[in-house]
Kinemage of the C-alpha trace (Angstrom):
@kinemage 1
@onewidth
@group {chain A} dominant
@subgroup {mainchain}
@vectorlist {calphas} color= white
{ca met a 1} P 20.329 -6.348 1.558
{ca leu a 2} L 23.751 -5.510 2.811
{ca pro a 3} L 26.910 -6.157 0.920
{ca thr a 4} L 29.179 -9.494 1.511
{ca pro a 5} L 32.632 -8.699 3.111
{ca ala a 6} L 34.220 -9.269 -0.366
{ca glu a 7} L 31.832 -6.396 -1.564
{ca gln a 8} L 32.436 -4.147 1.161
{ca glu a 9} L 36.229 -4.393 0.628
{ca gln a 10} L 35.446 -3.397 -3.047
{ca ile a 11} L 33.393 -0.228 -2.123
{ca asp a 12} L 35.943 0.729 0.570
{ca ala a 13} L 38.822 0.431 -2.163
{ca phe a 14} L 36.541 2.614 -4.574
{ca ile a 15} L 36.128 5.216 -1.924
{ca ser a 16} L 39.847 5.354 -1.465
{ca lys a 17} L 40.716 5.838 -5.143
{ca val a 18} L 38.135 8.543 -5.196
{ca arg a 19} L 39.839 10.418 -2.285
{ca ser a 20} L 43.075 10.154 -3.586
{ca ala a 21} L 42.136 11.181 -7.265
{ca asp a 22} L 41.810 14.530 -9.049
{ca asp a 23} L 38.368 16.158 -9.069
{ca ser a 24} L 38.493 15.987 -13.126
{ca lys a 25} L 39.032 12.102 -12.918
{ca val a 26} L 36.127 11.431 -10.467
{ca arg a 27} L 33.465 10.947 -13.347
{ca tyr a 28} L 35.947 8.343 -15.130
{ca ile a 29} L 36.419 6.346 -12.003
{ca ala a 30} L 32.700 6.124 -11.156
{ca leu a 31} L 31.552 5.310 -14.428
{ca ser a 32} L 34.408 2.425 -14.637
{ca glu a 33} L 33.364 1.144 -11.492
{ca leu a 34} L 29.658 1.084 -12.524
{ca ser a 35} L 30.677 -1.202 -15.553
{ca val a 36} L 32.724 -3.505 -13.511
{ca ile a 37} L 29.607 -3.900 -11.370
{ca his a 38} L 26.809 -4.695 -14.378
{ca gln a 39} L 29.691 -7.069 -15.740
{ca arg a 40} L 29.975 -9.156 -12.575
{ca ile a 41} L 29.875 -13.060 -13.240
{ca asn a 42} L 27.592 -15.002 -10.680
{ca pro a 43} L 29.872 -17.907 -9.635
{ca lys a 44} L 26.813 -20.032 -9.090
{ca thr a 45} L 24.792 -19.270 -12.459
{ca ser a 46} L 28.096 -18.542 -14.802
{ca glu a 47} L 25.982 -15.474 -15.907
{ca thr a 48} L 25.890 -11.679 -14.901
{ca tyr a 49} L 24.277 -11.083 -11.715
{ca ala a 50} L 20.783 -9.923 -11.941
{ca pro a 51} L 19.489 -6.048 -11.990
{ca thr a 52} L 18.474 -6.541 -8.354
{ca ser a 53} L 21.368 -7.648 -7.010
{ca asn a 54} L 23.425 -4.778 -8.937
{ca arg a 55} L 20.953 -2.310 -7.867
{ca ser a 56} L 21.429 -3.478 -4.235
{ca leu a 57} L 25.192 -3.352 -4.417
{ca ile a 58} L 25.260 0.521 -6.190
{ca ser a 59} L 23.011 1.178 -3.149
{ca ala a 60} L 25.493 -0.120 -0.666
{ca tyr a 61} L 28.177 1.826 -2.671
{ca arg a 62} L 26.213 5.084 -2.107
{ca asn a 63} L 25.150 4.521 1.176
{ca ser a 64} L 29.215 4.077 1.987
{ca ile a 65} L 30.283 7.133 -0.086
{ca arg a 66} L 27.937 9.473 1.893
{ca glu a 67} L 29.093 8.252 5.352
{ca ala a 68} L 32.778 8.750 3.969
{ca leu a 69} L 32.513 11.305 1.942
{ca gly a 70} L 29.122 13.455 2.473
{ca glu a 71} L 25.922 13.929 1.074
{ca asn a 72} L 27.289 16.722 -1.449
{ca thr a 73} L 30.319 14.609 -2.845
{ca pro a 74} L 30.233 14.919 -6.616
{ca val a 75} L 30.998 11.426 -7.036
{ca leu a 76} L 27.165 10.630 -6.242
{ca gln a 77} L 26.014 12.287 -9.617
{ca trp a 78} L 28.264 9.574 -11.457
{ca leu a 79} L 27.787 6.515 -9.374
{ca arg a 80} L 24.029 6.043 -9.643
{ca tyr a 81} L 21.536 3.844 -11.709
{ca ser a 82} L 20.712 5.327 -15.014
{ca glu a 83} L 17.341 5.811 -16.768
{ca lys a 84} L 18.075 2.778 -18.956
{ca arg a 85} L 19.249 0.658 -15.839
{ca thr a 86} L 16.274 1.470 -14.006
{ca thr a 87} L 13.788 0.571 -16.726
{ca glu a 88} L 15.709 -2.641 -16.927
{ca tyr a 89} L 15.443 -3.201 -12.812
{ca arg a 90} L 11.606 -2.383 -12.940
{ca gln a 91} L 11.075 -4.994 -15.860
{ca his a 92} L 12.951 -7.603 -13.961
{ca gln a 93} L 11.176 -6.711 -10.904
{ca gln a 94} L 7.842 -7.250 -12.985
{ca ala a 95} L 9.018 -10.542 -14.141
{ca gln a 96} L 10.028 -11.587 -10.933
{ca arg a 97} L 6.842 -10.881 -9.179
{ca thr a 98} L 4.921 -12.594 -12.000
{ca glu a 99} L 6.576 -15.777 -11.714
{ca arg a 100} L 6.141 -15.700 -8.049
{ca his a 101} L 2.565 -15.551 -8.372
{ca his a 102} L 2.384 -18.495 -10.809
{ca asn a 103} L 5.056 -20.556 -8.454
{ca gln a 104} L 3.823 -20.336 -4.924
{ca arg a 105} L 5.333 -22.725 -2.229
{ca pro a 106} L 2.777 -24.979 -0.274
{ca leu a 107} L 2.874 -23.963 3.549
{ca asn a 108} L 1.279 -25.992 6.290
{ca ala a 109} L 0.676 -22.994 8.627
{ca glu a 110} L -0.496 -24.902 11.650
{ca glu a 111} L 2.638 -26.904 11.686
{ca his a 112} L 4.625 -23.726 10.972
{ca ile a 113} L 3.604 -22.158 13.797
{ca lys a 114} L 3.811 -25.006 16.172
{ca arg a 115} L 7.762 -25.420 15.010
{ca ala a 116} L 8.048 -21.527 16.184
{ca val a 117} L 6.335 -22.026 19.355
{ca thr a 118} L 8.395 -25.290 20.143
{ca leu a 119} L 11.520 -23.252 19.268
{ca leu a 120} L 10.824 -20.608 21.543
{ca glu a 121} L 9.651 -23.030 24.428
{ca tyr a 122} L 13.040 -24.977 24.186
{ca met a 123} L 14.759 -21.206 24.622
{ca asp a 124} L 14.240 -22.031 28.356
{ca leu a 125} L 16.380 -25.102 28.612
{ca arg a 126} L 19.030 -23.995 25.863
{ca trp a 127} L 19.355 -20.488 24.826
{ca ser a 128} L 20.366 -19.327 21.522
{ca thr a 129} L 20.028 -15.793 20.443
{ca ala a 130} L 20.122 -16.847 16.849
{ca ala a 131} L 17.546 -19.507 17.053
{ca ala a 132} L 15.269 -17.027 19.431
{ca ile a 133} L 15.385 -14.266 16.760
{ca ala a 134} L 14.428 -17.033 13.819
{ca gly a 135} L 11.311 -18.063 16.044
{ca val a 136} L 10.081 -14.374 16.650
{ca val a 137} L 10.606 -13.577 13.020
{ca ala a 138} L 8.594 -16.393 12.001
{ca leu a 139} L 5.662 -15.679 14.321
{ca thr a 140} L 5.503 -11.723 13.781
{ca gly a 141} L 7.088 -11.289 10.334
{ca arg a 142} L 9.552 -8.690 11.224
{ca arg a 143} L 12.929 -8.479 9.870
{ca pro a 144} L 15.763 -9.824 12.220
{ca tyr a 145} L 17.308 -6.412 12.680
{ca glu a 146} L 13.996 -5.412 13.898
{ca val a 147} L 13.670 -8.083 16.187
{ca gly a 148} L 16.959 -7.962 17.524
{ca cys a 149} L 17.733 -4.264 17.797
{ca val a 150} L 15.639 -1.530 16.668
{ca gly a 151} L 11.949 -2.578 16.857
{ca ala a 152} L 9.993 -1.661 19.813
{ca phe a 153} L 7.335 -4.139 20.469
{ca glu a 154} L 4.426 -3.895 23.124
{ca glu a 155} L 0.874 -5.461 23.813
{ca asp a 156} L -1.890 -3.792 22.168
{ca pro a 157} L -4.707 -3.528 24.608
{ca ser a 158} L -7.333 -3.378 22.089
{ca asp a 159} L -6.692 -6.870 20.768
{ca ala a 160} L -4.828 -9.718 23.015
{ca ser a 161} L -3.614 -11.409 19.566
{ca arg a 162} L -1.815 -8.309 18.617
{ca val a 163} L 1.314 -6.242 19.297
{ca arg a 164} L 1.851 -2.303 18.415
{ca phe a 165} L 5.322 -1.988 16.522
{ca ser a 166} L 7.658 0.910 15.507
{ca gly a 167} L 11.147 1.000 14.308
{ca gln a 168} L 10.758 -0.035 10.913
{ca ala a 169} L 14.055 -0.624 9.463
{ca lys a 170} L 14.096 -1.063 5.481
{ca thr a 171} L 12.843 2.570 5.084
{ca arg a 172} L 14.606 6.193 4.733
{ca asp a 173} L 11.583 7.838 5.746
{ca ala a 174} L 12.320 8.712 9.358
{ca glu a 175} L 8.443 9.286 9.817
{ca arg a 176} L 7.610 5.676 8.633
{ca ala a 177} L 10.362 4.127 10.947
{ca thr a 178} L 9.021 5.784 14.037
{ca ala a 179} L 5.288 5.526 13.215
{ca val a 180} L 3.518 2.932 15.601
{ca tyr a 181} L 1.225 0.195 13.928
{ca ser a 182} L -0.528 -2.922 15.193
{ca phe a 183} L -0.359 -6.546 13.848
{ca pro a 184} L -1.048 -10.121 14.899
{ca val a 185} L 1.128 -12.483 16.324
{ca leu a 186} L 0.955 -16.101 15.166
{ca ala a 187} L 1.104 -17.688 18.997
{ca glu a 188} L 0.658 -16.465 22.621
{ca arg a 189} L 1.797 -12.831 22.638
{ca ala a 190} L 3.288 -13.125 25.784
{ca leu a 191} L 5.550 -15.926 24.736
{ca val a 192} L 6.789 -13.692 22.079
{ca leu a 193} L 7.393 -10.583 24.172
{ca asp a 194} L 9.017 -12.485 27.012
{ca thr a 195} L 11.495 -13.979 24.352
{ca leu a 196} L 12.196 -10.415 22.941
{ca ala a 197} L 13.121 -9.343 26.130
{ca arg a 198} L 15.724 -12.033 26.761
{ca ile a 199} L 17.023 -11.291 22.819
{ca arg a 200} L 17.482 -7.503 23.979
{ca glu a 201} L 19.599 -8.568 26.840
{ca thr a 202} L 22.049 -10.239 24.760
{ca val a 203} L 22.183 -8.107 21.598
{ca asp a 204} L 23.564 -4.688 21.752
{ca pro a 205} L 20.896 -2.244 20.627
{ca glu a 206} L 23.568 0.235 19.391
{ca leu a 207} L 24.815 -1.948 16.626
{ca thr a 208} L 24.390 -1.013 12.880
{ca asn a 209} L 22.570 -2.943 10.583
{ca lys a 210} L 25.623 -4.062 8.847
{ca val a 211} L 27.552 -4.996 12.030
{ca tyr a 212} L 24.563 -6.896 13.472
{ca ser a 213} L 24.332 -8.993 10.193
{ca gln a 214} L 27.859 -9.897 10.550
{ca arg a 215} L 27.618 -10.795 13.738
{ca phe a 216} L 24.404 -12.741 13.749
{ca gly a 217} L 22.999 -13.117 10.065
{ca lys a 218} L 24.728 -16.283 9.116
{ca asn a 219} L 23.580 -18.079 12.500
{ca ile a 220} L 20.070 -16.587 12.169
{ca gly a 221} L 20.368 -18.198 8.733
{ca thr a 222} L 21.210 -21.624 9.869
{ca ala a 223} L 18.499 -21.731 12.402
{ca ala a 224} L 15.831 -20.789 9.940
{ca lys a 225} L 16.788 -23.527 7.666
{ca arg a 226} L 16.952 -25.975 9.960
{ca tyr a 227} L 13.618 -25.363 12.061
{ca phe a 228} L 11.540 -24.157 9.068
{ca gln a 229} L 10.576 -25.960 5.796
{ca asp a 230} L 7.426 -25.605 3.394
{ca val a 231} L 5.291 -28.696 2.801
{ca asn a 232} L 7.934 -30.058 0.210
{ca asp a 233} L 10.882 -29.952 2.996
{ca asp a 234} L 12.594 -27.174 1.271
{ca pro a 235} L 14.106 -24.679 3.848
{ca ile a 236} L 12.744 -21.515 4.407
{ca ile a 237} L 15.485 -18.785 4.941
{ca pro a 238} L 14.939 -15.488 7.078
{ca arg a 239} L 13.720 -13.289 4.454
{ca glu a 240} L 10.843 -15.747 3.495
{ca leu a 241} L 10.163 -16.267 7.128
{ca arg a 242} L 8.337 -12.740 6.566
{ca glu a 243} L 6.575 -13.997 3.448
{ca ala a 244} L 5.414 -17.171 5.288
{ca tyr a 245} L 4.114 -15.066 8.358
{ca ala a 246} L 2.006 -13.073 5.822
{ca ala a 247} L 0.354 -16.125 4.463
{ca ser a 248} L -0.199 -17.877 7.905
{ca ala a 249} L -1.818 -14.711 9.178
{ca tyr a 250} L -4.004 -14.341 6.485
{ca his a 251} L -5.185 -17.538 7.095
{ca lys a 252} L -5.701 -17.203 10.777
{ca phe a 253} L -6.840 -13.762 11.137
{ca ala a 254} L -7.863 -11.964 7.879
{ca pro a 255} L -11.673 -11.158 7.660
{ca arg a 256} L -13.078 -13.053 4.718
{ca glu a 257} L -14.064 -9.592 2.795
{ca thr a 258} L -10.110 -8.923 2.944
{ca thr a 259} L -7.981 -9.513 0.010
{ca glu a 260} L -4.555 -11.104 0.693
{ca leu a 261} L -2.912 -8.339 -0.794
{ca gln a 262} L -4.520 -5.644 1.166
{ca phe a 263} L -4.129 -7.660 4.494
{ca tyr a 264} L -0.338 -8.075 3.578
{ca asn a 265} L -0.012 -4.263 3.056
{ca glu a 266} L -1.273 -3.742 6.721
{ca val a 267} L 0.487 -6.449 8.547
{ca leu a 268} L 3.673 -6.202 7.037
{ca gly a 269} L 3.902 -2.308 7.466
{ca his a 270} L 4.164 -1.191 3.878
{ca val a 271} L 3.274 2.300 2.585
{ca glu a 272} L -0.693 2.663 2.956
{ca gly a 273} L -2.549 2.601 -0.396
{ca asp a 274} L 0.921 1.212 -2.197
{ca leu a 275} L 0.000 -2.439 -2.960
{ca asn a 276} L 3.043 -3.046 -5.563
{ca thr a 277} L 5.673 -3.630 -2.703
{ca ser a 278} L 3.077 -6.319 -0.969
{ca ala a 279} L 2.546 -7.929 -4.280
{ca phe a 280} L 6.294 -9.250 -3.868
{ca tyr a 281} L 5.687 -11.271 -0.744
{ca phe a 282} L 3.145 -14.010 -2.236
{ca ala a 283} L 5.621 -16.643 -1.897
{ca phe a 284} L 3.432 -19.327 0.063
{ca tyr a 285} L -0.047 -20.461 -0.081
{ca val a 286} L -1.628 -22.389 3.092
{ca ile a 287} L -2.417 -26.363 2.133
{ca asp a 288} L -6.209 -26.753 1.251
{ca gly a 289} L -8.470 -27.787 4.176
{ca gln a 290} L -5.608 -26.483 6.724
{ca glu a 291} L -7.210 -25.272 9.964
{ca ile a 292} L -5.594 -23.232 12.607
{ca asn a 293} L -6.778 -23.026 16.465
C-alpha cells in the first residue's frame, strides 16, 4: 500500500533529518521515528494502528530511503521491522485470515459480472478512465496499476476465455514480474482487451505506482464503490474486486476436483506452491444456486 500524501511528507521530513545529521545520531533518529510510527493513533478507532498498517508504512519509508540515500545507507540497519514486531505482525495476519474465513461476504457472481460488462459497454457512450479501470479490474482480478500501466495482456490462443499476462506489480522478484501466465477473464475477452487498449491511450505508461495512485486512485475507488456491491449492498472497493474476481472465476471456471485455494493461487499469480498468500483472498462466497452462463 502506498503512503498517503501526509505520510509521504513525514517520510520526506525524516530523510531530510537523516541527511543533515551526524553519523553518530542516525541510530537514535531512526529508533525515535520507529517509536512514533508504532505509537500513532488511528482517528477512526482512537487506537494505535494495526501491525499491517505500520509494516506498510515502514516499507514505504525504506523504499523512499533507498531512492534518496542509496541501498547501502546505514539508516536502513535501524529503520526496519524488529524480530519482535515481525512475530506480532505474523500473529496479526493469522488472526485476520481466520476472521476472514469465518466472515465471508455473499456475492451474486452473475450480477457482479453483468455490472462490469455494462460498465465497459457504457464507455462507448461516455468514457471515464477510472471507471474503465475499475471494470477491467473486476473482470480480470488484476491490480489497478497493472491495468493502467505495467501489465501486458494478450489473447491466449489455447483458450478463448483466457488472456496471457505479464507485469505483476506487487513483487520485488524481477523474474516473477516479467513471467507470463494465463488466467480466465469473466466476460468476452475482446471487450476487455479493447477497453485495455483505450485505457493505455489515456494513461502515461511511464507513471510510477505512487504517481498513478495519486492521479487515479481516488476516482477508481469511487467508481468501484458506485458500480459494485455484494448481496447486502455493501460496496466493493478496488482491492476487494480482486477477491470478488477470484470467487467468481472459481465458480465459473474451476474444475470440480480443484480446490478454491489452489485455483486462487493460479489465477491470481501467486508464488507456485505457496498457498499462504492466496488464503487471504477468501473475502466472498458465491450465493447458493447461482449459475453463470
